[in-house]
C-alpha positions as CSV (number, residue, x, y, z in Angstrom):
1,M,0.0,0.0,0.0
2,D,1.3,3.4,-0.9
3,A,2.3,5.8,1.9
4,R,-0.5,8.1,2.9
5,V,-1.6,10.5,5.7
6,I,-4.8,9.6,7.5
7,P,-6.0,12.7,9.5
8,V,-7.4,12.4,13.0
9,P,-11.2,12.7,12.8
10,A,-12.5,16.0,14.1
11,S,-15.5,14.2,15.6
12,L,-13.3,12.7,18.4
13,S,-13.0,14.4,21.8
14,V,-10.0,16.7,22.2
15,E,-8.4,14.2,24.5
16,A,-8.8,11.3,21.9
17,Q,-7.5,13.6,19.1
18,A,-4.4,14.2,21.1
19,R,-3.9,10.6,22.0
20,L,-3.4,9.2,18.5
21,P,-0.5,11.4,17.4
22,A,1.0,11.2,20.9
23,A,1.5,7.5,20.4
24,V,3.8,8.1,17.4
25,I,7.4,9.1,17.9
26,G,9.4,10.1,14.8
27,G,6.8,8.6,12.5
28,V,6.9,5.3,14.2
29,P,4.4,4.1,16.9
30,A,6.1,3.9,20.3
31,N,4.9,0.4,20.8
32,A,6.6,-0.8,17.6
33,A,10.1,0.1,18.8
34,Q,11.2,-3.5,19.4
35,A,10.9,-6.6,17.1
36,L,9.3,-9.7,18.4
37,P,11.9,-12.5,18.8
38,D,11.9,-15.7,16.8
39,P,9.5,-18.2,18.5
40,A,12.4,-20.5,19.2
41,D,14.5,-17.9,21.0
42,H,13.1,-18.3,24.5
43,D,15.8,-16.3,26.2
44,A,15.0,-13.3,24.0
45,W,11.3,-13.6,24.9
46,R,12.1,-13.7,28.6
47,A,14.2,-10.6,28.2
48,L,11.5,-8.8,26.3
49,R,8.9,-9.8,29.0
50,V,11.0,-8.0,31.6
51,Q,11.1,-4.8,29.5
52,V,7.4,-4.9,28.6
53,D,6.2,-5.7,32.1
54,A,8.3,-2.8,33.5
55,A,6.6,-0.5,31.0
56,Y,3.2,-1.9,32.2
57,R,4.1,-1.2,35.8
58,K,5.1,2.3,34.9
59,A,1.8,2.9,33.1
60,L,-0.1,1.7,36.2
61,L,1.4,4.6,38.2
62,T,-0.2,7.1,35.8
63,Q,-3.7,5.8,36.2
64,E,-6.2,6.2,39.0
65,A,-6.4,3.2,41.2
66,G,-9.6,2.2,42.9
67,E,-9.7,0.9,46.4
68,A,-10.0,-2.9,46.6
69,E,-8.9,-5.7,48.9
70,I,-7.0,-8.3,46.9
71,T,-6.2,-11.8,47.9
72,T,-4.1,-14.1,45.8
73,I,-5.1,-17.8,45.7
74,S,-4.1,-20.9,43.9
75,V,-6.7,-22.8,41.8
76,D,-5.1,-26.0,40.6
77,R,-2.0,-24.7,38.8
78,A,-3.5,-21.3,38.2
79,T,-2.9,-18.1,40.2
80,V,-6.0,-16.0,40.7
81,H,-6.1,-12.5,42.2
82,V,-9.5,-12.1,44.0
83,A,-10.3,-8.4,44.3
84,R,-13.3,-7.1,46.4
85,P,-13.9,-3.4,46.0
86,A,-14.7,-1.1,48.9
87,N,-17.7,0.1,46.9
88,L,-19.1,-3.4,46.5
89,V,-22.6,-3.2,44.9
90,H,-23.1,-6.7,43.5
91,H,-22.4,-9.0,46.5
92,D,-23.0,-12.3,44.7
93,A,-21.5,-11.7,41.3
94,V,-18.1,-12.3,39.8
95,Y,-16.3,-10.9,36.8
96,L,-13.6,-13.4,35.6
97,D,-10.9,-11.3,33.9
98,L,-8.4,-12.7,31.5
99,H,-5.6,-10.1,30.9
100,G,-4.1,-9.2,27.6
101,G,-0.5,-9.0,26.5
102,A,0.0,-11.3,23.5
103,F,-0.2,-14.4,25.7
104,V,3.3,-13.5,27.0
105,F,3.1,-10.3,29.0
106,G,0.9,-8.6,31.6
107,G,1.0,-11.2,34.4
108,G,2.1,-11.0,38.0
109,E,1.9,-7.5,39.6
110,V,0.2,-6.0,36.6
111,C,-2.5,-8.6,36.5
112,R,-3.1,-8.2,40.3
113,A,-3.4,-4.4,40.0
114,A,-5.7,-4.7,37.0
115,A,-8.0,-7.0,38.9
116,G,-8.3,-4.4,41.7
117,A,-9.0,-1.6,39.3
118,A,-11.7,-3.6,37.5
119,A,-13.4,-4.5,40.8
120,A,-13.4,-0.9,42.0
121,Q,-14.7,0.5,38.7
122,H,-17.6,-1.9,38.4
123,G,-18.5,-2.5,42.0
124,L,-18.2,-6.3,42.0
125,C,-15.8,-9.0,42.8
126,C,-13.2,-9.5,40.1
127,H,-11.1,-12.7,39.7
128,G,-8.0,-11.8,37.7
129,V,-6.5,-15.0,36.3
130,D,-2.7,-14.8,36.3
131,Y,-2.4,-17.7,33.9
132,R,0.8,-19.5,33.0
133,M,2.4,-18.2,29.8
134,P,5.1,-19.1,27.3
135,P,7.9,-19.7,26.7
136,E,7.8,-21.7,29.9
137,H,4.2,-22.8,29.5
138,P,2.8,-22.9,26.0
139,F,-0.8,-23.9,25.0
140,P,-2.8,-25.3,26.6
141,A,-1.5,-24.1,30.0
142,A,-3.2,-20.7,29.9
143,L,-6.5,-22.3,28.8
144,D,-6.2,-24.9,31.5
145,D,-5.7,-22.2,34.1
146,S,-8.7,-20.2,32.8
147,L,-11.0,-23.2,32.9
148,A,-9.9,-24.0,36.5
149,A,-10.7,-20.4,37.5
150,Y,-14.0,-20.7,35.6
151,R,-15.0,-23.8,37.5
152,R,-14.2,-22.1,40.8
153,A,-16.2,-19.0,40.0
154,I,-19.2,-21.2,39.1
155,A,-18.8,-23.0,42.4
156,E,-18.8,-19.7,44.3
157,V,-21.7,-17.8,42.7
158,G,-23.2,-20.0,40.0
159,S,-22.9,-19.7,36.3
160,G,-25.8,-17.2,36.0
161,R,-24.0,-14.7,38.3
162,M,-20.6,-14.8,36.5
163,V,-19.4,-12.9,33.5
164,I,-16.1,-13.7,31.8
165,G,-14.1,-11.4,29.6
166,G,-10.8,-10.0,28.5
167,R,-9.1,-7.8,26.0
168,S,-6.9,-8.8,23.1
169,A,-5.3,-12.2,24.0
170,G,-7.5,-12.2,27.1
171,G,-10.6,-12.0,24.8
172,N,-9.2,-15.1,23.0
173,L,-8.9,-17.0,26.3
174,A,-12.4,-15.9,27.5
175,L,-14.1,-17.2,24.4
176,A,-12.0,-20.3,24.2
177,T,-12.8,-21.0,27.9
178,V,-16.5,-20.8,27.2
179,L,-16.1,-23.2,24.2
180,R,-14.1,-25.7,26.2
181,A,-16.4,-25.4,29.2
182,R,-19.3,-26.3,27.0
183,D,-17.4,-29.3,25.5
184,E,-16.7,-30.5,29.1
185,G,-20.4,-30.2,30.1
186,L,-20.1,-27.1,32.2
187,P,-22.9,-24.4,32.2
188,P,-22.4,-21.2,30.3
189,P,-21.6,-17.9,32.0
190,A,-24.1,-15.1,32.2
191,G,-22.2,-13.4,29.3
192,L,-19.0,-12.5,27.7
193,V,-17.2,-9.2,27.3
194,L,-14.7,-9.3,24.5
195,L,-12.6,-6.2,23.9
196,S,-10.5,-6.0,20.7
197,P,-10.4,-9.8,20.9
198,E,-7.6,-11.8,19.3
199,V,-9.8,-14.6,18.3
200,D,-8.1,-15.6,15.0
201,L,-4.4,-16.5,15.6
202,T,-4.0,-17.2,11.8
203,E,-4.6,-13.4,11.3
204,S,-6.7,-14.1,8.2
205,G,-8.9,-11.0,8.5
206,D,-8.9,-8.1,6.1
207,S,-8.0,-5.5,8.8
208,F,-4.6,-7.2,9.5
209,R,-3.6,-5.7,6.2
210,T,-5.8,-2.6,5.9
211,N,-5.1,-1.3,9.4
212,R,-1.4,-2.3,9.5
213,G,0.6,0.8,10.4
214,L,-2.6,2.8,11.0
215,D,-3.2,1.2,14.4
216,V,-0.9,3.2,16.7
217,N,-1.2,0.6,19.5
218,L,-0.8,-2.5,17.5
219,H,1.4,-1.6,14.6
220,G,1.7,-5.0,12.9
221,S,1.5,-8.8,13.2
222,L,1.7,-10.8,16.4
223,M,2.3,-14.0,14.5
224,R,5.6,-14.7,16.3
225,A,3.8,-14.5,19.6
226,N,1.0,-16.6,18.3
227,L,3.4,-19.4,17.3
228,L,5.2,-19.2,20.6
229,Y,1.9,-19.6,22.4
230,A,0.6,-22.4,20.2
231,G,3.8,-24.5,20.4
232,D,3.2,-27.6,18.3
233,A,-0.6,-27.1,18.0
234,D,-2.5,-26.0,14.9
235,L,-3.4,-22.3,14.9
236,T,-6.8,-23.1,13.4
237,H,-7.8,-25.3,16.4
238,P,-10.9,-23.6,18.0
239,Y,-9.2,-23.5,21.4
240,L,-6.5,-21.4,19.8
241,S,-8.6,-19.5,17.3
242,P,-12.1,-19.5,18.8
243,L,-13.4,-17.6,15.9
244,F,-13.5,-21.0,14.1
245,G,-15.4,-22.7,17.0
246,R,-18.9,-24.1,16.9
247,L,-21.4,-21.4,17.9
248,A,-25.1,-22.0,18.5
249,A,-28.3,-20.1,19.4
250,D,-27.8,-21.0,23.1
251,F,-24.4,-19.3,23.3
252,P,-24.3,-16.7,26.1
253,P,-24.9,-13.0,25.4
254,T,-21.7,-11.5,24.0
255,F,-20.5,-7.9,24.0
256,I,-17.8,-7.1,21.4
257,Q,-15.9,-3.9,21.3
258,T,-13.4,-2.6,18.7
259,G,-12.5,0.5,16.7
260,T,-12.1,1.5,13.1
261,R,-8.3,1.6,13.4
262,D,-8.0,-1.6,15.4
263,L,-5.7,-4.1,13.7
264,M,-8.1,-6.8,15.0
265,L,-11.3,-5.1,13.7
266,S,-11.9,-8.0,11.4
267,N,-11.8,-10.4,14.3
268,A,-14.6,-8.5,16.0
269,V,-16.7,-8.1,12.9
270,R,-16.4,-11.7,11.8
271,L,-17.1,-13.0,15.3
272,H,-20.2,-10.9,15.6
273,R,-21.5,-12.0,12.3
274,A,-20.9,-15.7,13.2
275,L,-22.8,-15.3,16.5
276,R,-25.7,-13.5,14.8
277,E,-25.9,-16.2,12.1
278,A,-26.0,-18.8,14.7
279,G,-28.9,-17.0,16.4
280,A,-26.9,-16.1,19.5
281,P,-27.4,-12.7,21.2
282,A,-24.5,-10.4,20.5
283,E,-23.6,-6.7,20.3
284,L,-20.8,-5.2,18.3
285,H,-19.6,-1.6,19.2
286,V,-17.2,0.0,16.8
287,F,-15.7,3.3,18.0
288,E,-14.5,5.9,15.5
289,A,-10.7,5.9,15.0
290,M,-10.1,3.8,18.1
291,P,-6.9,1.7,17.9
292,H,-6.3,-1.7,19.5
293,G,-6.7,-1.4,23.3
294,G,-8.5,1.9,23.2
295,F,-7.7,5.6,23.6
296,G,-6.9,5.4,27.3
297,V,-8.4,7.8,29.8
298,T,-10.6,10.0,27.5
299,P,-14.3,10.9,27.3
300,R,-14.6,8.5,24.3
301,G,-13.0,5.8,26.5
302,S,-15.5,6.5,29.2
303,G,-18.3,5.8,26.8
304,A,-16.8,2.4,26.0
305,V,-16.6,1.6,29.7
306,A,-20.3,2.5,30.2
307,R,-21.3,0.0,27.5
308,D,-19.2,-2.9,28.7
309,R,-20.1,-2.2,32.3
310,R,-23.7,-3.3,31.9
311,L,-22.5,-6.7,30.6
312,R,-20.1,-7.1,33.5
313,R,-22.9,-6.7,36.0
314,P,-25.2,-9.7,36.1
315,Q,-28.8,-9.0,36.9
316,T,-30.8,-11.2,39.3
317,G,-33.2,-13.5,37.6
318,A,-32.0,-13.1,34.0
319,R,-30.1,-15.7,32.3
320,G,-28.1,-13.4,33.8
321,M,-27.6,-10.2,32.0
322,S,-29.2,-6.9,31.3
323,A,-28.2,-7.4,27.7
324,A,-29.8,-10.9,27.4
325,S,-31.7,-9.8,24.3
326,P,-29.4,-7.2,22.6
327,R,-30.4,-5.5,19.4
328,P,-28.4,-6.4,16.3
329,A,-25.6,-3.9,15.6
330,R,-26.3,-1.5,12.2
331,P,-11.3,-11.0,12.2
332,G,8.4,-9.3,7.2
333,T,9.6,-8.4,10.8
334,A,7.0,-8.7,13.4
335,R,6.6,-5.9,15.8
336,H,5.1,-6.0,19.2
337,S,2.6,-3.4,20.3
338,L,1.2,-3.5,23.8
339,T,-1.2,-1.0,25.2
340,G,-1.2,0.0,28.8
341,P,-2.2,-2.8,31.3
342,N,-5.3,-1.1,32.8
343,Q,-6.7,1.5,30.4
344,K,-10.1,2.9,31.4
345,D,-11.5,1.7,28.1
346,Y,-10.9,-1.9,29.1
347,Q,-11.0,-2.1,32.8
């Protein structure tokens, strides 16, 4: 594609208009500064994780933290950060949060802090799943951990009082967990919240080409991370690329969020279409000019929060959710691009 200049839309808030160019330094997105290592170079991945997680921790210091009591527990081989906010509104509901970070980054301290922030923002208990990651633990370790946390949440509050969700790689794991839970005879959650979900690890969607270089948060392919995560497994397997999973009319209500500049816009569009064609309730919200991971703390980001908040709060008596019957809405050198760990758009 020829070089071109895409102006920032004037319809955005002043803050969002400032956010897009601020993410580019010297004509290159700041998040594209380092190349992703070869999937076989595990030492390089470990070194990169140290750098990325340090950046995540630094970003956490710039964001408002809510007050929450956080207890870290072990569930089988998974680590789960159970966060109860001081402003607890929904006493018998759980949001099961799968963090993003290309399946490799965003664990530990960052995951714990994100769980606390999500709990405080939404007024309900959040279980942040600090799942095992490659290169030490490739697929299916992360999915095993997510399913173990899913089972525990169901045992605690019941499936109708639990919502599962995540952004980017976390969105992949959330959807894959629901597919695997169904295959293993477990009840579905009250709903799913999928934010810029990375549901096609083959990267076959149109936007992986049309938005390449336009997305200031996710500049290019994550294929090297996908291959590292998958190990010897086929990327088309539904537990790796849940976009290709079997969907049906009884699938739980699903909220999908993306933006017109999101590299993974096609993932969201294709998943929404597949759910609607299967007869499942689903909403797709596409925000103008929003890149992967959102704008950050902006009025436009607050609007995104308001929309996914109603899906994260199960309602008594429904199949669990206020959106149980949503209206139809009118998937070279690799570079890593990792948005902040707890942006208001997504937490």
